[in-house]
C-alpha positions as CSV (number, residue, x, y, z in Angstrom):
1,X,9.3,-28.8,-12.3
2,X,12.3,-26.4,-12.3
3,X,12.7,-24.3,-9.1
4,X,12.6,-20.5,-9.2
5,X,13.7,-18.6,-6.1
6,X,12.3,-15.0,-5.7
7,X,13.7,-12.7,-3.1
8,X,11.2,-10.1,-1.9
9,X,12.5,-7.2,0.3
10,X,9.4,-5.7,2.0
11,X,8.1,-3.8,5.0
12,X,5.2,-6.3,5.4
13,X,5.2,-10.0,5.9
14,X,3.7,-12.4,3.3
15,X,0.6,-13.1,5.5
16,X,-0.4,-9.5,5.8
17,X,-3.3,-7.9,4.0
18,X,-1.2,-5.1,2.4
19,X,-1.9,-4.2,-1.2
20,X,1.7,-4.8,-2.3
21,X,1.7,-8.2,-0.7
22,X,-1.4,-9.3,-2.7
23,X,0.3,-7.8,-5.8
24,X,3.4,-9.9,-5.3
25,X,1.4,-13.1,-4.5
26,X,-0.7,-12.8,-7.6
27,X,2.5,-12.4,-9.7
28,X,4.1,-15.3,-7.9
29,X,1.0,-17.5,-8.5
30,X,1.3,-16.9,-12.2
31,X,5.0,-17.7,-12.3
32,X,4.2,-20.8,-10.2
33,X,2.2,-22.2,-13.2
34,X,5.6,-22.7,-15.0
35,X,8.1,-23.1,-12.1
36,X,8.3,-24.4,-8.6
37,X,8.5,-20.9,-7.0
38,X,10.3,-20.5,-3.7
39,X,9.6,-17.0,-2.3
40,X,11.9,-15.5,0.3
41,X,10.6,-12.5,2.2
42,X,13.3,-10.1,3.6
43,X,11.4,-8.2,6.3
44,X,12.4,-4.6,7.1
45,X,10.6,-3.8,10.4
46,X,11.8,-2.6,13.8
47,X,10.1,-5.7,15.5
48,X,10.3,-9.4,14.9
49,X,7.0,-10.8,13.6
50,X,5.6,-13.9,15.1
51,X,4.3,-16.3,12.5
52,X,3.4,-19.8,11.7
53,X,6.0,-21.9,9.9
54,X,4.9,-22.7,6.4
55,X,6.4,-24.3,3.2
56,X,4.8,-21.5,1.1
57,X,7.5,-19.0,1.8
58,X,10.6,-18.3,3.9
59,X,10.9,-15.3,6.2
60,X,14.3,-13.7,7.1
61,X,15.1,-10.4,8.7
62,X,17.5,-7.8,7.3
63,X,19.1,-7.1,10.6
64,X,20.4,-10.6,10.8
65,X,22.8,-9.7,8.0
66,X,25.4,-7.0,7.5
67,X,24.4,-6.0,3.9
68,X,22.2,-7.0,0.9
69,X,25.1,-8.8,-0.8
70,X,25.5,-11.2,2.1
71,X,21.8,-12.2,1.7
72,X,22.1,-12.6,-2.1
73,X,25.2,-14.8,-1.7
74,X,23.5,-17.0,0.9
75,X,20.1,-17.4,-0.9
76,X,21.2,-17.1,-4.5
77,X,17.8,-16.0,-5.9
78,X,16.8,-16.1,-9.5
79,X,15.0,-12.8,-9.2
80,X,14.7,-9.9,-6.8
81,X,11.2,-8.3,-6.7
82,X,10.2,-5.3,-4.7
83,X,8.1,-2.1,-4.6
84,X,10.1,0.6,-6.4
85,X,9.7,3.5,-4.0
86,X,13.1,5.0,-3.0
87,X,14.0,3.4,0.3
88,X,17.1,2.0,1.9
89,X,16.2,-1.6,1.1
90,X,15.2,-0.8,-2.5
91,X,18.5,0.9,-3.2
92,X,20.4,-1.8,-1.4
93,X,18.9,-4.7,-3.4
94,X,18.7,-2.8,-6.7
95,X,22.5,-2.1,-6.6
96,X,23.5,-5.4,-5.0
97,X,21.3,-7.3,-7.6
98,X,23.0,-5.5,-10.5
99,X,26.4,-6.2,-8.9
100,X,25.6,-9.9,-8.7
101,X,24.0,-10.0,-12.2
102,X,20.6,-11.0,-10.7
103,X,17.5,-9.6,-12.4
104,X,15.8,-6.9,-10.4
105,X,12.1,-6.2,-11.0
106,X,10.4,-3.2,-9.4
107,X,6.7,-2.5,-9.2
108,X,5.0,0.9,-9.5
109,X,1.3,0.0,-9.2
110,X,0.0,2.9,-7.1
111,X,0.9,6.5,-7.9
112,X,1.2,9.2,-5.3
113,X,-0.7,12.3,-4.4
114,X,0.2,15.5,-6.2
115,X,0.5,19.2,-5.5
116,X,1.2,18.9,-1.9
117,X,3.6,21.3,-0.2
118,X,7.0,20.0,0.8
119,X,6.5,20.7,4.4
120,X,3.5,18.3,4.6
121,X,5.5,15.3,3.5
122,X,8.5,16.3,5.5
123,X,6.3,16.6,8.6
124,X,4.8,13.2,7.9
125,X,8.2,11.5,7.5
126,X,9.7,13.1,10.5
127,X,6.7,12.3,12.6
128,X,7.1,8.6,11.6
129,X,10.8,8.7,12.3
130,X,10.3,9.9,15.9
131,X,7.3,7.5,16.4
132,X,6.9,3.9,17.3
133,X,6.4,2.2,13.9
134,X,3.7,1.5,11.4
135,X,3.1,-2.2,11.9
136,X,0.6,-2.9,14.6
137,X,-1.9,-5.8,14.9
138,X,-0.4,-7.8,12.1
139,X,2.9,-8.4,14.1
140,X,1.5,-11.8,14.6
141,X,0.0,-14.1,12.1
142,X,-2.6,-15.5,14.4
143,X,-2.9,-13.2,17.4
144,X,-3.6,-9.6,18.1
145,X,-0.5,-9.1,20.3
146,X,0.7,-5.6,20.7
147,X,4.4,-4.8,21.0
148,X,5.7,-2.7,23.9
149,X,6.1,0.9,22.7
150,X,9.6,2.1,22.6
151,X,10.5,5.8,22.3
152,X,12.3,6.7,19.1
153,X,12.0,3.1,17.8
154,X,11.6,4.2,14.2
155,X,14.6,6.6,14.5
156,X,16.7,3.7,15.7
157,X,15.2,1.5,12.9
158,X,15.9,4.2,10.3
159,X,19.6,4.5,11.4
160,X,19.9,0.7,11.2
161,X,18.5,0.8,7.7
162,X,21.0,3.4,6.7
163,X,23.8,1.3,8.1
164,X,22.6,-1.7,6.1
165,X,22.5,0.5,3.0
166,X,26.0,2.0,3.5
167,X,27.5,-1.4,4.2
168,X,25.9,-2.6,0.9
169,X,27.4,0.3,-1.0
170,X,30.8,-0.3,0.5
171,X,30.6,-4.0,-0.3
172,X,29.9,-3.2,-4.0
173,X,33.0,-1.1,-4.2
174,X,31.6,2.4,-3.6
175,X,34.5,4.7,-2.7
176,X,34.5,6.9,0.4
177,X,34.0,9.9,-1.8
178,X,31.0,8.3,-3.5
179,X,29.6,7.3,-0.1
180,X,29.8,10.9,1.2
181,X,28.2,12.2,-2.0
182,X,25.4,9.7,-1.7
183,X,24.7,10.5,1.9
184,X,24.6,14.2,1.2
185,X,21.9,13.6,-1.4
186,X,19.7,10.7,-0.3
187,X,18.3,11.8,3.1
188,X,17.4,15.2,1.8
189,X,15.7,13.7,-1.3
190,X,13.8,11.1,0.8
191,X,12.5,13.6,3.4
192,X,11.8,16.7,1.5
193,X,10.5,15.4,-1.8
194,X,7.2,16.8,-2.8
195,X,5.7,13.4,-3.3
196,X,4.8,10.9,-0.6
197,X,6.3,8.0,-2.5
198,X,9.7,8.9,-4.0
199,X,10.7,7.6,-7.4
200,X,14.3,7.6,-8.6
201,X,16.3,5.5,-11.1
202,X,18.7,4.6,-8.3
203,X,16.2,2.0,-7.2
204,X,15.2,0.9,-10.7
205,X,15.4,-2.6,-12.0
206,X,16.0,-4.2,-15.4
207,X,12.2,-4.3,-15.5
208,X,9.9,-1.7,-13.9
209,X,6.2,-2.8,-13.9
210,X,3.6,0.0,-14.0
211,X,-0.2,0.1,-13.8
212,X,-1.2,3.3,-15.6
213,X,0.2,5.5,-18.4
214,X,0.4,8.3,-15.8
215,X,2.9,6.3,-13.8
216,X,4.9,5.5,-17.0
217,X,5.1,9.2,-17.6
218,X,6.3,9.9,-14.1
219,X,9.1,7.3,-14.4
220,X,10.3,8.7,-17.7
221,X,10.3,12.2,-16.2
222,X,12.3,10.9,-13.3
223,X,15.0,9.4,-15.6
224,X,14.0,5.8,-15.9
225,X,15.0,4.1,-19.2
226,X,12.1,3.6,-21.6
227,X,13.3,0.1,-22.4
228,X,12.9,-1.0,-18.7
229,X,9.3,0.2,-18.3
230,X,6.4,-2.2,-18.9
231,X,2.7,-1.3,-18.6
232,X,0.8,-4.3,-17.3
233,X,-2.0,-2.9,-15.0
234,X,-2.4,-3.6,-11.3
235,X,-2.3,-7.3,-10.3
236,X,-4.1,-6.4,-7.1
237,X,-7.4,-6.0,-8.9
238,X,-7.3,-9.3,-10.7
239,X,-9.0,-11.0,-7.7
240,X,-11.6,-8.3,-7.7
241,X,-12.3,-8.8,-11.4
242,X,-13.3,-12.4,-10.7
243,X,-15.7,-11.3,-8.0
244,X,-17.1,-8.3,-9.9
245,X,-20.7,-7.3,-9.9
246,X,-22.8,-4.2,-9.8
247,X,-23.5,-3.0,-6.3
248,X,-25.1,0.3,-7.3
249,X,-28.7,-0.5,-6.3
250,X,-29.9,0.0,-2.7
251,X,-30.5,-3.1,-0.6
252,X,-34.0,-4.3,0.1
253,X,-33.7,-3.0,3.7
254,X,-35.7,-0.2,5.4
255,X,-32.4,1.3,6.8
256,X,-29.5,2.8,4.8
257,X,-26.6,0.5,5.6
258,X,-23.3,2.5,5.7
259,X,-19.8,1.1,5.8
260,X,-17.3,3.6,7.2
261,X,-13.7,2.8,6.2
262,X,-10.8,4.4,8.0
263,X,-7.5,5.4,6.5
264,X,-4.0,5.2,7.9
265,X,-3.3,8.9,8.2
266,X,-2.2,8.6,11.8
267,X,0.0,5.6,11.1
268,X,1.6,7.4,8.1
269,X,2.3,10.5,10.1
270,X,-0.2,12.8,8.4
271,X,-2.5,13.2,11.4
272,X,-2.1,12.9,15.1
273,X,-3.8,9.9,16.8
274,X,-6.1,12.3,18.7
275,X,-7.2,14.0,15.5
276,X,-8.1,10.8,13.8
277,X,-9.8,9.3,16.8
278,X,-12.0,12.5,17.2
279,X,-12.7,12.5,13.5
280,X,-13.9,8.8,13.4
281,X,-16.0,9.2,16.5
282,X,-17.7,12.4,15.2
283,X,-18.6,10.7,12.0
284,X,-20.1,7.7,13.7
285,X,-22.1,9.8,16.1
286,X,-23.4,12.0,13.3
287,X,-24.6,9.2,11.2
288,X,-26.1,7.3,14.1
289,X,-28.3,10.2,15.1
290,X,-30.4,9.4,12.1
291,X,-32.3,6.3,13.0
292,X,-32.8,5.5,9.3
293,X,-29.1,4.8,9.1
294,X,-27.1,1.8,10.2
295,X,-23.3,2.1,10.4
296,X,-20.4,-0.3,10.7
297,X,-16.7,0.5,10.9
298,X,-14.0,-1.1,8.7
299,X,-10.5,-0.3,9.9
300,X,-7.3,-0.8,7.9
301,X,-6.4,-4.5,7.6
302,X,-2.7,-4.0,8.0
303,X,-1.7,-0.9,10.0
304,X,-4.6,-0.4,12.4
305,X,-4.9,-1.8,15.9
306,X,-8.2,-3.6,16.4
307,X,-7.7,-3.4,20.2
308,X,-7.3,0.3,20.1
309,X,-10.5,0.8,18.0
310,X,-12.5,-1.5,20.3
311,X,-11.4,0.6,23.3
312,X,-12.3,3.8,21.4
313,X,-15.8,2.6,20.6
314,X,-16.4,1.3,24.1
315,X,-15.2,4.6,25.7
316,X,-17.6,6.5,23.6
317,X,-20.5,4.0,24.2
318,X,-20.8,3.2,20.5
319,X,-22.1,-0.3,19.9
320,X,-21.5,-0.9,16.2
321,X,-20.0,-3.7,14.1
322,X,-16.2,-3.5,13.7
323,X,-14.5,-5.2,10.7
324,X,-10.8,-5.5,9.8
325,X,-9.6,-8.5,7.9
326,X,-12.9,-9.6,6.4
327,X,-13.1,-9.8,2.6
328,X,-14.0,-6.3,1.4
329,X,-16.0,-7.5,-1.6
330,X,-18.2,-9.6,0.6
331,X,-18.8,-6.6,2.9
332,X,-19.7,-4.4,0.0
333,X,-22.7,-6.7,-0.8
334,X,-24.1,-6.0,2.6
335,X,-24.0,-2.1,2.6
336,X,-25.5,0.6,0.5
337,X,-22.8,3.3,0.9
338,X,-19.1,3.3,1.5
339,X,-17.7,6.3,3.3
340,X,-14.0,6.9,3.2
341,X,-11.3,9.7,3.6
342,X,-7.6,10.3,3.3
343,X,-5.2,8.1,1.4
344,X,-7.0,4.9,0.7
345,X,-7.5,2.4,-2.2
346,X,-10.9,1.6,-0.8
347,X,-12.1,4.2,-3.3
348,X,-10.8,2.2,-6.2
349,X,-12.4,-1.0,-5.0
350,X,-15.7,0.7,-4.5
351,X,-15.7,2.3,-8.0
352,X,-14.8,-1.0,-9.7
353,X,-17.9,-2.5,-8.2
354,X,-20.1,0.5,-8.9
355,X,-20.6,1.2,-5.2
356,X,-22.1,4.5,-3.9
357,X,-19.1,6.3,-2.3
358,X,-18.9,9.4,-0.1
359,X,-15.5,11.0,0.2
360,X,-15.2,13.1,3.4
361,X,-12.8,16.0,3.5
362,X,-13.4,18.3,6.5
363,X,-9.8,19.7,6.5
364,X,-9.5,20.6,2.8
365,X,-7.1,17.8,2.2
366,X,-8.7,16.1,-0.8
367,X,-5.4,16.3,-2.6
368,X,-4.1,13.7,-0.2
369,X,-6.0,11.1,-2.1
370,X,-5.1,10.9,-5.8
371,X,-8.1,8.7,-6.4
372,X,-10.7,11.3,-5.5
373,X,-13.0,12.3,-8.4
374,X,-16.4,13.9,-7.8
375,X,-17.7,12.5,-11.1
376,X,-18.0,9.0,-9.6
377,X,-18.5,9.8,-5.9
378,X,-20.1,12.3,-3.5
379,X,-18.0,14.9,-1.8
380,X,-18.7,16.1,1.8
381,X,-16.7,18.9,3.3
382,X,-18.8,19.6,6.5
383,X,-19.9,17.3,9.2
384,X,-23.4,18.9,9.4
385,X,-23.9,18.2,5.7
386,X,-23.2,14.5,6.0
387,X,-26.8,13.4,6.4
388,X,-27.8,15.3,3.3
389,X,-24.9,13.9,1.4
390,X,-26.0,10.3,2.2
391,X,-29.3,11.0,0.5
392,X,-27.6,12.7,-2.4
393,X,-25.3,9.6,-2.8
394,X,-28.3,7.2,-2.9
395,X,-30.0,9.2,-5.6
396,X,-26.9,9.9,-7.7
397,X,-26.8,8.1,-11.0
398,X,-23.4,7.5,-12.5
399,X,-23.1,6.4,-16.1
400,X,-21.0,3.5,-17.2
401,X,-19.0,5.9,-19.3
402,X,-17.9,7.9,-16.3
403,X,-16.9,4.7,-14.5
404,X,-14.9,3.6,-17.5
405,X,-13.0,6.9,-17.8
406,X,-12.2,6.8,-14.1
407,X,-10.9,3.2,-14.4
408,X,-8.7,4.0,-17.4
409,X,-7.1,7.0,-15.6
410,X,-6.5,5.5,-12.1
411,X,-6.4,1.7,-12.6
412,X,-5.3,1.3,-16.2
413,X,-6.9,-2.0,-17.0
414,X,-9.4,-4.2,-15.3
415,X,-9.6,-7.5,-17.1
416,X,-8.1,-10.0,-14.6
417,X,-4.9,-10.5,-16.7
418,X,-2.5,-8.0,-15.1
419,X,-0.7,-10.7,-13.0
420,X,-0.3,-12.8,-16.1
421,X,1.2,-10.0,-18.2
422,X,3.6,-9.1,-15.3
423,X,4.7,-12.7,-14.8
424,X,5.3,-13.3,-18.5
425,X,7.4,-10.2,-18.8
426,X,9.4,-11.2,-15.8
427,X,10.1,-14.6,-17.3
428,X,11.3,-13.0,-20.5
429,X,13.8,-10.9,-18.5
430,X,15.0,-14.0,-16.7
431,X,15.3,-16.0,-19.9
432,X,17.4,-13.2,-21.4
433,X,19.7,-13.4,-18.4
434,X,20.0,-17.2,-18.6
């Protein structure tokens, strides 16, 4: 079988539980039906990540190289695949790929929140910049080892990223004038954009994969060429389609079993750690007061620190089950209601499986989550109302038509074929090049 090398610049390693990683892996799996795929992950993180050696993928680190062109010349990939948000590494590899005539494919599978003031996103990005990084417990493939905190680590990392980008631009023959013009535009655009994920044709590929018509429209409005945009759905949900079933009925259990899923608002600079900790503890205590309820906590599989949450629960004398990397679909089968907040795709997974969902919004920030829709979930804006909302959620009947309309708007398609469509379109592009 012919070999096919795919270079994947990414913030997260291939063994992580991040949504973009699963998307990439599903696409790679489909390409692997026709080629002997050799994925190479280029990790953009302030820390080196401990991991087991495997033949399934190769891991390299951007800071071992001067620029993107150096990596491409060494690895000579057949394809460059990455998430299309405007970052230093996306621009570096988009432009270097074009320079070397290597097909660049970008993915736009999750759209961003809308109608949020500039200062909110600027504050978030600056908080991250002066923080200690997003990656936490997944810094090791098989341990829960924490890195020593380093003040201004992300600032240093950000400056190194910019240096990598500038060296790449210089290597592909950007003039000094073009470099100055770029640097006067890019930082401002990246920090002060109204949207949490920035889209710009500068980081576009010869193929831009999208999940929904809404995202297609956004890319066109941003200046992406129509001929480069392909609507395929979100490969992440292909796995969920194979496991789908209706979880809308209450379990045969005297207690109402509730799965409380955290978001990464602190890790993404939206909330302080104290704010999120207090929020989580107050929710758990409130629900636990009603002896008819049984609550468990599910923290983010990629960005949360299990050790920190274990200590938080212990400090507050809360003896509840804590989940992190367990299969979410399997967990859904064991609980009556899913409670979530903030920016999370948990909502999408719950809706696809007809799960009872309560969306909590105590700070009038529901616009932070673009997936919120009261027609298929229950909205709670006050802590004291939570017990009542739990009962409302159990009694709420949501029609199949409402679910279907929601899926069409936010997910695009749900038939298990998104990865196949994406892979086939990628291979068409590569064949054209060859």
